[in-house]
N, C-alpha and C positions, 0 to 999 in steps of 0.2 A: 729108418724113415723119420724125417723131420716134418714138422707141422708148419704150414703157412696159413695164417689167419688173416681175415679181412679187417685190418685195423685202419680205418679211414674216418676222420672226423670232418671231412669236407663234402662227402657225397652220400646220397642215398637214403637219408633219414626220412621217416614219415611224419606228417604234420602233427599227429597225435602226440609224438614225443615232446613237442613244445609244451603241451599241457602238463605232462608228467614232470618235465624239467622245471616249469614254473612252480608247481606245487612242492617239488623237492627243495628248490631254492628258498621258498617261504618257510619251509620247515626247519632248515639247517641254520638259518640266521637267528633263530630264537634261542633263548637260554632255557635249559632244562634242569630239573632238580638232580637228575642222575642219569646214568647210561640207560637204565631200563625205560625211562620216559622218552629219551632220545630214540631208542630203538622202536618203541611202539609207534612213534610219529612217522617213521620212515619205512617201516616194513612193507606195507602194502604199496607205497609209492615205488620203491625199488623193484619189487616183483613185477609190477605193471610196466615200468619203464624198460626193464630188460626183456620182458615178454615171457617169463617163466618163473614160477614160484620156487624160491630157494628153501633150503632146510634151515630154519632159524633155530639156533641153540640146540642143534642135533648132537647129543652126546655120542662120542665114538669110543666105546669101551675097548675096542680092539686096538686103539691108538693111544694107549696110556690115559684113557678117560678124557681125551681132548674134546672140547666143545666150542667150535668156531661160532662166531656171532651169526654167520650165515654161510652156507656152502651150496653149490650147485653140482650135481652129479649126473653122469651118464652111465647108468648101471654101476659098475665098481670103480669107474674112473672119475676123479675129481676134475672139474673144469673151471670153476670160479670159486674164489674165497673172498668173503667180505669181513673186514674187522672195523668195528665202530669204537670211537673214543669221544667222550663228551666234551673234553677240553684239551687243548694243546699242552703237552708237558706234564700234566698232573697225573695221568693214568697210564703212562707208557706210550710207546710208539706203535701206531696202528699197523704200519707196513711191516715193522719187525715182527709183530705178533702174527701177522698173516704168513710171513716167511717161516716162522717157527711151526705154525700149524701145518703148513704144506710139507715141511721136512719130516715131521713126525708121521705123516700119513704115508709118504712115498718111500721112506727109509725104515719102515717098521720091520723089525727083525725078531719078533717074539718067537717065531717058529724055528726052533733049533733042533728038533727031533721029530721022527715020524709020528704023524697024528692022522686021525680020520677026518679029513677036511670037510667031508659031506655034512657032518653033524656039528661042526665047530666053526662059527662065523669068524673068529679070530684067525684060525688056521687058513680058512678059505681065502680071505682077503689078503693076508700076508703072502700066501703062495701065489695068488694072482699077480701081485705086484712083482714078485721075484721072477715069475714066468715071463713077464713082458719086458724085463730090464734090458734085454739084448736087442729089442725091437723098437723101443721108443724111449724118449727122454721125458715123458710125463709133463708136457707143457700145460701151464695153468695161468689164468689171469688173476692177479691179486688186486683187490679193491680196498683201499684204506680210506676211511672217512672219519675225519677228526673235526668236530664242530662244522665250520663252513668250508673246510679244506677237503678236496677230493683228489686222491692220487691213484693213478692206474699204472700197474707194473705187470710184467710177465716173468715167469720163472720156468726153469727146466732143471732136471736132475740127471746128471751123468756120473753119479757117484758123489759128486759135490753139487751143491745148489748154486745156481747162477741166476741173478735177478737183473732185469733191465727196466729202469724207470721210463715210462712213456710220456706221462702227462701229469701236471699238477695244476689244479684250479683253486683259486681263492675266491669263493662265491660271495657276492654282496649285492645289496639293493642300490638304489640311487641312480646316478648317471649311467652306470654300466650294467644295470640289471638286464636290459634287453639283450646285450651281447652275451652276458653270462648264460641266459636262458637258451639262446641259440646254440652256443658252444656245448652246453650240457646236453641238449637234445641230440646233438651229433654224437656225443660220447656214449649216451645210452644206446643209440642205434649201432654204434661200433661194437659195443659189448654184446648186443644181440647177435651180430654177425660172427663175432668170435665164438660165441656159444655154439652156433650152428656149425661153424668150421671145425671146432674141436670134436663135435659128435661124429662128423664125417671122418675125421682123422682117426679117432679111436675105433671106428668100425673097421678101418683098414688094419689097424694094429691088432685087433682081435683076430683077424683072419691071417695074421702073420704074412702080409703081402710084401714086406720089405726085406732086403738082405739083412742078415745078422750084423749088428754093430753099426749100421748106417746112421743110427741116431746120434752117433758121436761126432759126426761131421756137420758143418754148417749148411743151412739152406736159407739164405737171407732173402729179404724182400727189398728191391730197389726203391729209393726215395722217389725217383721219377718212374712212374709205371710204364712210360713209353720205352724205357731201356730194358730190353730183354736180357736176363742173365744167361751166360753161356751154360750149356748142358755139360756137366762134369761128372766124372767118376773118380772119386777121391781114392788115393792109394796109401799115403803115409802122412803122419805128422812130421814136421821138421823141427829139430831142436834149434836152440839158439846158435849152435855152431853150423847150422845149415845141413845137418845130417838126418836122414830118415830115422825115426824112432817109433817104437810101439807104445811109449809112455804117453799118457793123456796130457793134453795141453793144459797148463794152469791158467785158465782164462781170467782168474781173479787178480793175478799179479803181472801178467804179460802186457807189454805195450804194443807188440806186433806178434801176430800169429801167422804161421805159414804151413802150407800143406803141399804135397805133390799130388798131381791129378792128371787125367787125360781128358781131352776134349772128346765128347761122345761122337761128334760127327766126323772127326778126322783122325782120332787116336793120337793126336799130337800131345807129347808130354809137356806139361805146364807147371808153373809154380802159382799157387793161389795165396795171396797175402791179404790180411785184414789189419788195417792200421788207422790210427787217428789222424795222421797227417800224410799228405802225399804232395811232394814238391812238383809244381807245374813244369819246372825245368826238366824233370825226368820224362814227362810226356813229350816235350820238344825233342829231347835226345832220341827217343824212340822213333819219332817221325823222321828224324834225320838218319835213321838206321845206325845209330852209334851205340845202342843198347838192345837187349833182346826185344823181340816183337811184343807189342802190347795188345792183348786181345780184348781186355775189358778194364775199365777204371772208372767206377761210379760210386756215389754214396749209397749206402744201404741203411735200412732201419737199424738204429742203434748208434747213429752218429759216427759211423766208420766208413772208410773207403774199402771197397773190394777191388783188388788188383789181380788180374790174371795175365801172366806173361810167359813166353817160351822158357822152357827149362834148358839150360846150357851146362855142359860139363865143365867142371873146374872146382876150385876150392874157395870158400869164403874167407874173409879176413879173420873171422873167428877161428876157422879151422887152421889157418896158417899160424896163428898165435898158439893154438893148442899144440901144434906140431913143432913149435919153437923155430919156425921158419921166418926169416927176416922178410917183412912186408916191403915190396919195392917202394922207393921213395915217392914215385909219381902216383902210385895207388894210395899210399898213406896220406899224401897231401890232398888228393881229391876226396878221400873219405872224410877227412877233418873238415873240409869246406862244406861238403854236403850235409854234415851233421850239425853245422852251425845254423842258428835261426835265420830265416829268410822271409822277406815280405811276401814271397810267392807261395809260401806254405799255406795250405788250406786246412782248417779244422774240420774233422769229419764227425761221425757217429751221432746218434740221437736217441733193445728190446725192445728193450725189455724190450737191449733182447732186448738178450737176449733176448719177445716175446716169448714172448716168448713167445714179436711175432711169436708169435708163437708159430 
């Protein structure tokens, strides 16, 4: 089961958020003697703006003594993490610290032998995370606040941690103060929506409503909400050679990710591709019935294209090379042309995610 959270900074915020945003802006443009003074100034503002009190400086003895600046929990599940830094560069990277905190929580492996979890908090929480690993990817929102800079990211864990940056605001007074306040108010509203959506998601996770390992497959959100995603049942990851594989996709280093799937309404076998660029010429060729039928090709959150097309039998160029079969000249020439830069190529993606939408 994957989580889709309501990340929208354009709609739905309540007017009271303007007040919280204005107060937050006034507090972060000031200079403080240290991080403790900075935190004291923003604690209550952040809690009110998000709509729920966080756990400030809560020590997590079961997670190597970790103490996030602030964390929001839904029972045993982490939903939001906030890291504060007083100045840029001098005290570390707030986002990196938030990622480290998240990884220590969800990848905790202290329990290596049978223990009585009922009377041992460390054992109980570690076993809970292990129990749900096959049913969710532990989506979380990361908030990193450094002086007047605010960054929002989302993260998931599928064995490795993947992070998608969603937004960065450099807040200031002066001519753009009003715009900053309005944008910040929308951000606080979006964080409130994310918190509510994550609670709903983790309720379903706790009930084990999803098939095992479904959390390993993508569940993106279209940039244009009027474009409905096709309903898919994922089958396999595809290797770079275009062959089905059970190995996890390395999202951190890949430039294109592909899966095999079936359309739920027709059982049609399809290929699902996520890529940064998609040449408009390919769409024209599909419309001319010169390439496999295109079922979906739209931008999704994370600044990527999601492309769904008919699956056809055959061998990829990668596979031909692996098998040391000579690639026909006409195909090789066409492949080199399509791989060259073109003014028709469109840049995609924009998460965090991963969220990690979440």
